[in-house]
N, C-alpha and C positions, 0 to 999 in steps of 0.2 A: 187611861194613865200611860204616860210616855216612858218607855224603857231607859234606863240609865245608859249613856253612850258606851259601847264597847271599846276596850283598850287595844284589841288584838290588831296587830299589823301597824300600829301608829308610831310615828317618831315621837320622841319625848322632848317636852320644854320644861325646864326648871326655873322657877322664879323665887328668889328669897326676898322676903318682906311682903307683907299684905297690906301696906299703906296705900296712899293714893297713887304713887307711881307703880308699885308692884301690881296693883289690881288693873291699872290701865294697860300695862305690859301683858298681864295674863289674859286679858280680853282680846288684845290685839294679835297675840301669837298663838292662843290656845286652840282656836277652832280647828277641828280634824286631827288634833294631836293629843297625846296623853300628857296632862298638865300636872306637875308637882309643884305644890305651893308650900314653901317653908317659912315658918314665922315662930318667933320666940314666945308670943303671947297666945295661950290656948284659947282665950275668949275671942281674940281678934282672928285667929286661924279658923275657928269653928264658924264664925260669922261670914268670913270670906268664902269658905268651901261651900256653905249652904247657899250663898248668893250665886256663885259660879255654877254650882250644880243645877240650880233652878233655871239657869239661862242656857243649859244644854252642854256644858263643858264636861269633859271626862277628867275630873280633877281629884288628886289625892293630896290631902293635907298632912304635912309632916312637921311635928313640933321640933324645932331646930334652934339651937343657940350657936350662932356662928362663931362666937369667941371660944367655943369648945371644939377642939380638932376632931374628937371622936364623934360628936354629934354631926358634924358636917360630913365626915367620912361615911357615916350611916346613910345620910341623905344621898350621897353620891352613889353608894352601893344600891340602894333601893331604885333610884332612877335608872341607873345602868341595867338593872335586872328587868326593867320594864320594856326596853327596846333601845334603838340607837338614839343617843342624845343629840338632838339637832341644835338646841340653843340653851344656854345657862345665863340668866340675867340676874345679877346681884344687885338688888335695891335696898336690902336690909341696911340700916344704919341709924344712928342717933345724932342729934344736934346739940350745939352748945347751949341752946336755950332750955333744954329738958334733961340733960345728962351731965355728969361730972367728967373731968378730964380723964380719970381713970376708966370710967365706962366707955368714953368715946375712943380711947386708944385700944381697949380690948375688943371692941365691936368693929369700928371703922378701919383700924389699922391691922390688928392681928387677924380679925375675922375675915377680912378680904383675902389675906394671904392663905388662910385655911380653905376658902372657896376655890381659889386659883389652883392650889396644890391638889386638893381632893378631885377635882374634875378634870385635871390634866390627864390622869390615868385612864379616864374613859372617853377622852376626846378621840375622835376618828375623823377621816376625811369629811369636810363639810360642817363639822361642829363649830359653833361660835359661842364665845363667852363675852359678855358685856358687863363691865363694872360701872355702876353709877357712882361717880366721883362728885366733884363740885367745882364751880367757878372759884370757890375759896382756895382750892389747891394751887391755882395759878398765881396766888400772891403770897405763898409761904416763902420766907426767906431762909434758905438753907445753903450751906457751902456745898461744893461739888463732892467733897468727901463724905459729907453727911448724906447726900442723895445717893451716892454709890452704895453706901451701907444700907440704907433703906430699901433700895432696889433689890438687894440679894441676901440679906441676912435672914437666916432661918426664923420661922415664926416664933419659936420659943425663946429666942434671943432678942427680939426687936425691942422690948421694953427696956432692956438694959443699955441700949445705944445712948451715947452722949446727947444727940440731938433730941431724943425722946425724953430722957431723964431730966433734961433742963426745962421741960414744959412745966413740970411741978403740978400745981392745981389750976392752971390757966386753961379753961375749957375752950376758949376761942382759939388759942395757939394749938391746943390738942386737935381741934377740928381742922384747922388749916394744914397742919403737918400731916395728919392722917390722910387727908384728900390728896395732898401732893404725893404721898407715899403710893397711893392707889395708881397714880399715873405711872410712877417709877416701876412698880410691880408689873404692870401690864407691859411696858416696854422690855423689861428684863425677860419676861416669860414668853415673849413673841417667837423667839427662836425655837423653843421646845415645842410650841403649839404649831409653828409652821412645819416642823418635821413630822407632825402627825396629819398634816393636811388641814389643820384647824386654824381659826383666827381668834385673836383676843384683843379687845379694844375697851376703852373707857368712854364714858359721856360725862361731860361736866355741865350739869344744869345750872342756870342762874336762879332767879327767884321764880319758883313755880308754885301755883296755887294749890296747895295740899294742907292737910291738918298740921303737919309739922312745920311748913313754912309760915302758917298763921301764928304758931307759938313764937317762932323767930321774929316775925314782924312786930310783935308787941314788945320786943326788947329795944334798946337804944340803937344797937348794931343793926337790927332788922329795919328800923325806921330809916336809918341812913341808906341802907341798900334800896329801899323803896324810892327814896329821893333820887338816887342815881339812876333808876330806871327812867325817870322823866328826864333827867339830864342827858342821858345817852340817846334819847330820842325814841326808845322803844314805847314808853307810855303806858306799859301794862306789864303784868306778870305772865309768865308762860303758863302753860296747861300740861296736866299729866299726859294727856293725849298727844301733845307735841313731843314729849319725851319718848312715848311709845312708838311713834312714827320713826324717830331717829333709831331706836333699838331695832325696829323692823327693817331698816335699811342695813344696819351693820350685821344683822343675822341672816340676811337674805343672800340669794345667789349673786346679786349685783355688786356685793362688797367683798368678794372672795380675794381680792387684791389689796384690801384694806385691813391692816393689822398692826398692832404694836403702837397705836396712836390714840390721841384723845380728841373728841369731837365736842367743842363748845356749843351748847344750845342755851344762849343767855341774852338773846335780843341785842347783842353788840355791846353789851356792858364791859366786858373785858377790854375790847378794842378802845372804848371811850376811856376807861381808866388808864390805859397805856399811852394814849396819844393826846388826850384832851383834858384830862383831870388835872387840876392845879394842886400840887403837892405842897 
């Protein structure tokens, strides 16, 4: 029988979300590190921890609701207590195909702010945080004033902002605005993280082959996105492994001068939409 890997002396990697991207990131970054995997679904969390443990990872599963500040703070406290936090990768989120506008805003918008705020306190020199945003965030239509408010307003006041209240029950608009807000929060947080010798960035995936994207693909909006993948020349969806490789770059020593920015990993879809798509 193989003993469970020891956590002693290991740096810590935190991954929120045990879906396709979260698991790919956990496998890419978790070797030789203490891995904290956070997930809101107990069933999904237990399944993921069992799989990773059987593969030799030193993994701790933490039931976490990112929309609840106290839940995220508890996760951050546990992770910081286990060693130096090397990387935090926030993949937890919901889509417009499977969640209401209210849930999208609570998880994708407010939840992301909770993660950034909670882990800033334990960030040290060399710590990296990566937020998984979305290509959709690049197509949100917001005024400069609205973007400034989304970038800096305290988490508990975000839902009362005019730009957020105007969304109503429109799940697609909630998704686009929440993901644009992810970009903005990363930009605004970069100064504080820089002062700690740490980096913070976001990644905006295009259409990635995961269970969540499959649900989106079965909607009219998803079908349109798949058509655009052909039109832009990519001809395929991306893979969770490709997102994990982008995360590995942004959390590695080669990216220490990259912070406060967003990396599109979308097969060129955003570029095509901006320069070639007929409106």
